[in-house]
C-alpha positions as CSV (number, residue, x, y, z in Angstrom):
1,M,-34.5,-12.8,-23.0
2,R,-32.6,-9.6,-22.4
3,H,-34.5,-9.1,-19.1
4,L,-33.6,-12.6,-17.9
5,V,-29.9,-12.0,-18.7
6,L,-30.1,-8.7,-16.8
7,L,-31.7,-10.3,-13.8
8,V,-29.0,-13.0,-13.8
9,L,-26.2,-10.4,-13.9
10,I,-27.8,-8.3,-11.1
11,A,-28.2,-11.5,-8.9
12,A,-24.6,-12.4,-9.6
13,G,-23.4,-8.9,-8.7
14,L,-25.4,-9.0,-5.4
15,Q,-24.0,-12.4,-4.6
16,A,-20.5,-11.4,-5.5
17,A,-20.7,-8.2,-3.3
18,D,-21.6,-10.4,-0.3
19,T,-18.8,-13.0,-0.9
20,P,-15.6,-12.9,1.2
21,R,-13.4,-12.9,-1.9
22,L,-13.5,-10.9,-5.1
23,T,-11.2,-11.9,-8.0
24,D,-10.8,-10.2,-11.4
25,T,-8.7,-12.1,-13.9
26,F,-9.4,-9.5,-16.6
27,A,-10.2,-12.3,-19.1
28,S,-13.4,-10.6,-20.3
29,A,-15.1,-7.2,-20.4
30,E,-18.0,-8.8,-18.4
31,H,-17.6,-9.1,-14.6
32,P,-20.5,-9.1,-12.1
33,V,-19.2,-6.4,-9.8
34,R,-16.7,-4.4,-12.0
35,R,-17.7,-1.1,-13.5
36,A,-15.1,0.2,-16.0
37,Q,-15.8,3.9,-16.5
38,R,-14.6,7.2,-18.1
39,G,-12.6,5.6,-20.8
40,P,-12.2,2.9,-23.5
41,W,-11.2,0.0,-21.2
42,Q,-10.0,-3.2,-22.8
43,F,-9.7,-6.6,-21.1
44,V,-7.3,-9.0,-22.9
45,D,-5.0,-11.8,-21.8
46,G,-5.5,-11.2,-18.1
47,V,-4.8,-7.4,-18.3
48,G,-7.3,-4.5,-18.0
49,S,-5.9,-1.4,-19.7
50,C,-7.1,2.1,-20.8
51,T,-5.7,5.2,-22.4
52,Q,-7.2,8.4,-21.1
53,D,-9.5,10.2,-23.5
54,D,-8.9,13.9,-23.0
55,A,-12.5,14.9,-24.0
56,L,-13.9,12.4,-21.4
57,Y,-11.4,13.8,-18.8
58,K,-12.9,17.2,-19.2
59,K,-16.4,16.0,-19.3
60,F,-15.9,14.3,-16.0
61,K,-14.4,17.4,-14.4
62,D,-10.8,16.4,-14.6
63,H,-11.3,12.8,-13.5
64,G,-9.6,10.0,-15.5
65,P,-10.6,6.4,-16.3
66,I,-11.6,4.3,-13.3
67,L,-12.5,0.7,-12.3
68,F,-15.1,0.3,-9.5
69,Y,-15.7,-2.9,-7.6
70,D,-18.8,-3.3,-5.5
71,F,-17.4,-5.0,-2.5
72,A,-19.0,-4.4,0.9
73,H,-16.5,-4.8,3.7
74,Q,-15.3,-3.6,7.1
75,N,-11.8,-5.0,6.9
76,A,-10.1,-6.4,3.8
77,V,-6.8,-7.2,2.0
78,V,-6.6,-5.9,-1.6
79,R,-3.9,-7.0,-4.0
80,F,-3.3,-6.1,-7.6
81,A,-0.4,-4.9,-9.9
82,Y,-0.3,-1.9,-12.2
83,R,1.9,-0.7,-15.0
84,A,1.9,3.0,-15.9
85,D,3.3,4.4,-19.1
86,P,5.5,7.6,-18.8
87,A,2.6,9.9,-19.5
88,V,0.6,8.8,-16.4
89,K,0.5,11.5,-13.8
90,T,-1.5,9.9,-11.0
91,V,-2.6,6.4,-9.9
92,V,-5.4,6.5,-7.3
93,F,-6.8,3.7,-5.1
94,T,-9.8,4.4,-3.0
95,A,-12.1,2.5,-0.5
96,N,-15.5,4.2,-0.5
97,G,-18.3,4.1,2.0
98,A,-22.0,4.7,1.5
99,D,-21.4,8.4,2.5
100,G,-18.3,9.0,0.4
101,H,-14.5,8.3,0.4
102,V,-13.0,6.5,3.4
103,F,-9.4,5.8,2.5
104,R,-7.2,6.7,-0.5
105,F,-3.7,6.7,-1.7
106,V,-2.4,8.8,-4.7
107,I,0.8,8.0,-6.4
108,S,2.4,10.8,-8.5
109,A,5.8,12.1,-9.5
110,R,5.9,13.8,-6.1
111,G,5.4,10.6,-4.1
112,T,2.6,8.7,-2.6
113,S,0.1,10.4,-0.4
114,V,-2.3,8.6,1.9
115,R,-5.5,10.3,2.7
116,A,-8.3,9.9,5.3
117,F,-11.8,11.4,4.9
118,P,-13.2,12.1,8.4
119,P,-17.0,12.2,8.1
120,D,-17.2,15.3,10.4
121,E,-15.0,17.4,8.1
122,A,-16.9,20.1,6.2
123,D,-17.4,19.2,2.5
124,H,-15.9,15.8,3.2
125,K,-12.4,17.1,2.8
126,S,-9.5,14.8,3.1
127,I,-6.4,15.0,5.3
128,A,-3.0,13.6,4.8
129,V,-1.8,10.9,7.2
130,G,1.7,9.6,7.7
131,K,4.9,10.3,5.7
132,P,4.8,10.3,1.9
133,G,5.8,7.2,0.0
134,P,7.6,6.5,-3.2
135,A,7.1,8.4,-6.5
136,L,5.3,7.0,-9.5
137,K,7.5,4.6,-11.4
138,A,6.7,4.1,-15.1
139,G,7.3,1.0,-17.2
140,D,7.4,-1.8,-14.7
141,W,4.6,-3.9,-13.1
142,V,4.3,-2.7,-9.5
143,P,2.6,-5.1,-7.1
144,V,0.3,-3.4,-4.6
145,E,-1.2,-4.7,-1.3
146,V,-3.5,-2.7,0.9
147,R,-4.6,-4.1,4.3
148,L,-7.5,-2.3,5.9
149,Q,-8.0,-3.4,9.5
150,G,-10.0,-1.2,11.8
151,S,-8.3,2.2,12.1
152,K,-5.2,1.0,10.4
153,A,-4.2,0.8,6.7
154,A,-1.0,-0.9,5.7
155,V,0.2,-0.1,2.1
156,R,2.9,-2.1,0.3
157,L,4.1,-0.7,-3.1
158,G,6.6,-2.9,-4.9
159,S,9.3,-4.5,-2.9
160,D,10.8,-1.4,-1.4
161,F,7.9,0.3,0.4
162,E,5.6,-0.8,3.2
163,Q,4.1,1.5,5.8
164,T,1.1,1.4,8.1
165,F,-1.1,4.5,8.5
166,E,-3.7,5.1,11.2
167,H,-6.8,7.2,11.4
168,P,-10.1,6.6,13.2
169,S,-12.1,7.2,10.1
170,F,-10.5,4.2,8.3
171,A,-12.7,1.9,10.5
172,R,-15.9,2.9,8.8
173,S,-17.8,0.4,6.6
174,K,-16.9,0.4,3.0
175,T,-19.1,-0.4,0.0
176,N,-16.7,-0.4,-2.9
177,L,-13.1,-0.1,-4.1
178,S,-11.8,1.8,-7.0
179,L,-8.6,2.3,-9.0
180,G,-8.3,5.3,-11.3
181,F,-5.6,7.3,-13.0
182,S,-5.0,10.4,-15.0
183,F,-3.3,10.8,-18.4
184,G,-1.4,8.2,-20.4
185,T,-2.2,4.5,-20.3
186,L,-2.5,2.3,-17.3
187,A,-2.6,-1.5,-17.2
188,V,-3.9,-3.6,-14.3
189,R,-3.8,-7.3,-13.5
190,D,-4.2,-9.9,-10.7
191,W,-7.0,-8.1,-8.8
192,V,-8.0,-9.9,-5.5
193,A,-9.9,-8.5,-2.6
194,E,-10.6,-10.6,0.5
195,K,-12.7,-9.7,3.6
196,K,-10.8,-10.2,6.8
């Protein structure tokens, strides 16, 4: 019976990875393409939340809790909202390809940095693109929208910031999306990703 359940979950995950729309209502710990890692994630009343465990942070080489979504795409629009408590130091959204990171933004007290990962760079190092965005704001729900279209990435944070960034490496195929953070407690809701 356990094998049958596992096969059904794998099949659902493969099917979900090929669908044009991915939604996570955070109603349950179970989701066919979500992987909640590096922390004690909870999913209650439409919100996913986690408080960083410092021992796990060290174990994973200074990487905090993260949500991964298997979602193969070339171009997509991703929407979600996050709420950070005052102890959160960074919130990190990444689109990854089969060979590593493709696009990332990092929100911290110093502002928002958008990064490209050119595949020809030694050690897959990232480079900053565009001007920095707003600093991390604790306490309120912050709606986020990321539009990945060819070599362009448009990022909207809250109602006060929207900017388009461009780099040729953004056009690479992506295999998954992730949202991570460091320190404190982060809550997430209303996750939707759509292929475009």
